[in-house]
N, C-alpha and C positions, 0 to 999 in steps of 0.2 A: 403555449408549448403544444406541439402535437402529439401523437401517439408515441412517438419515439424520443426519448431522452438524449440529447445530444451532448457528449463528453470531450472535455479537452483534457489530455494528460499533460501534466507538469512535473517533470522528473528529471534531474540532472543524469542519472545513471540510465543509458540508453537500453541496457538489456532489461532492466526492471520495468521501464516504460512500455517495451515490447511485452513482457508478460502480462502486465496490466491490461493490455490491449487484448491480448488472448483470453483473458479472465472475461472482459466485458463481452467478447464474441459469444461467450457461453451464457450470457444472461439475457433473457428475453426482455424486449422494450427499451435496449441501450444501444448506442452506437458511437464509436469513436470518430470524431470529425477532425481531430488535430492532435498534434504531440509537440511539446517544446521541451526544451533542455536548459534554458536559462530564463530569468525573470523578464528581462527585456524583450526577448523573443515571444515570451508568453503575453505581454502588453499587446504586440501586434496582432496575436492571434485573437485575442478577446475583442479588440476595436473591429476586426475584420468578421469573424464569423458568430460573435455573440452566443457562446455556448450555453445550454441549460445549466451544465455542472463542470466543474473542474476538480479533478484529482489532483492535490497539491502536496509536493514535498516542502521542506523547509530551507534545507542547505543547498545553495547553489554556488558557482564559483563568481557571479556578478553581484548577487546581493541575497538576502533572505526572502523566503517565499511570504513573509508577513508583509512585505513591501506590496505584493500582489494583492494581499488581502485588503489593505489601505486603497489600493488603486480602484479595484472594483467598488469599493464603498463610496469613494470621491466621485467616481463616474455615475454612480447611482444605477449601475448594471443590474439586471434582473438575471444574475448568475449566481448559483449556489456553490458552496465549497466544502469539500470532504478532505481532510488532510490525511496523508498516508505518509508516515514519518517515523524515523527513529528518534526524533527529538522529544524529549519529556521533561525538560525545564520548566519549571513554575511558570516563569514569565511567558513562555510560548504558550503554554496551555491556557493562562489566564487571557492573553491576547485573543487566542481563537474563540473562547468561551464569550468574551465581551463582544467580539465582533460578528457574532451569528453564525460562525462556522457550523455547518449541519451535524457533522460527525467527525470523529477523530480515531482514525486507525492506527495503531502503534506497530511497527514492524519488529520482528518479522511477522508475517501474516500468512494465512492460508487461502485457498480457494473458497473454502467454506465461510471464512470471516467475511471475506472480499463480497462475496454474495449476499450474504445477511445484510451487510451494510448497505449495498446498492438497492437491494429489494426493500429495506426499511425507509429508504429515501423515496423510492417510487411509491411507497404506500402513503407517505406523507404528502407528496405531490397531488396523488389521486383524492386525498381528503381535501385538501385546500382548493381543488379544481371542482368539487362535486356539488357545492352549495354555497349559499351566502350566510348561512349560519349553521354553525357546528354544534353537535351534541357533547355533553361532557365526556362521553366515551372516546370520542374523536379527539378532542382536546388532550385528554390523558395520553392517547397513542403518539401525539405529536411531541409530547415532552419527556417521554418516559422509555423511548426505545433506542437511546444512543448506544452504539455498539462498543465503543471503547476498547478495542481488541488488543491482544498481546499479552506479553509474560510480564508485565510490570508488577503484577501482584506477587509474583515470586521473589520480589526483593531485587538488589542490584547484582550486576554480574560479578563473577569473581574476578581477581586481578588476572590481567592479561586477555580479557575477553571485552571486546570493544561493542557497543550496540549497535553501530553503523555496519560494521564489518560483519556481524552477526545476522543482521537483517539480509545483507547481499548474500551470504552464504545459504540461509534458508531459502530465499527467492529463488536462487540459481539451482538448488537440488530439487525444488518443486517442478522444475520444467526437464528434469531428467528422468524419464520413464525407466531408463535401462541403469540407473544408479550412477554414482560418481566416485572415484578413487580420490584419496587425498592429494596426490601428485597432480592429477588432473584439474581438480579444484583450484589448488593453488595457481596452477598456470593460467587458468581461465580468469580468475578474478585478481591476480596480481599479488599473491602472497607466497611464502615459501611453503614447501610440503608440511614442514613441521608445525608451522602456524595453522596450516588447513587442518591438520589432524587435531591440533588442540581445540579447535572450533567444533570440529566433528564430534570429539570425544564428549566436548561440554553439552552439545545438543542430544547426544545419546543419553546422557546422565538426565536430562530435562524430559526424556522420552518425545522429543520432537522428530527424531529420525531413528532409523535401525540400520544395522549392518548385514551383510551377507557375504559368504565366501563364494566367489564364482570361479569355477574350475575351467582353465583353458586347456589348449593341446599339450603344452609344455610347462615345465616350471612350477612354482607355488601359486596357489590360489590368490586371486585378488579380493582385496577388501572393498566392497562397494557399498555405498551409503545411500539409502532411500528415504524419502518422507514418508511419516506415517500418514495414512489417508484418515 
């Protein structure tokens, strides 16, 4: 591995994949070299470019992301895996842990959490490439800095709030510097305005986002929602 860590993004949602790419651009020492939206396409990328790291979702139209974990291990590829997913089922987490997945980011996530995860990974790679024999402190760092980010510690979501949709809402708002209205959010991610407002109000209760009233030239002010930095 050279000085730059080459990353393959494997994510079925094109918009989220593009946001991850933008996040990577802001982190020194990383470079996106490919993007895939299906498991089978990802296999072709892996065989062709052999990335240092893949950022992997779980749910795809053609298969589960765990199929790709098995594929990498069967091919004995020197490629590390970080899961970025809304999937928190015990079997999936156990599979990731047993397969040597480097880290596990639970959607929705922020740029800060994303950055911490990748920098932790970079530190691990630096330690492993620095010497033939590790010190006790180095070994401790390798096993004790998992990020496991997300809101899972807050308990299950209330009725009517789906984790996958919630993750998409948060990720979309993160990329809206001028805020987003419930109507526009619904149109952009394919849900009704009422459903969008329900997710927005839930995220406000969790203090993930905040609302401002934006006054235009005529009519009532718009309620725009912004991510908390």
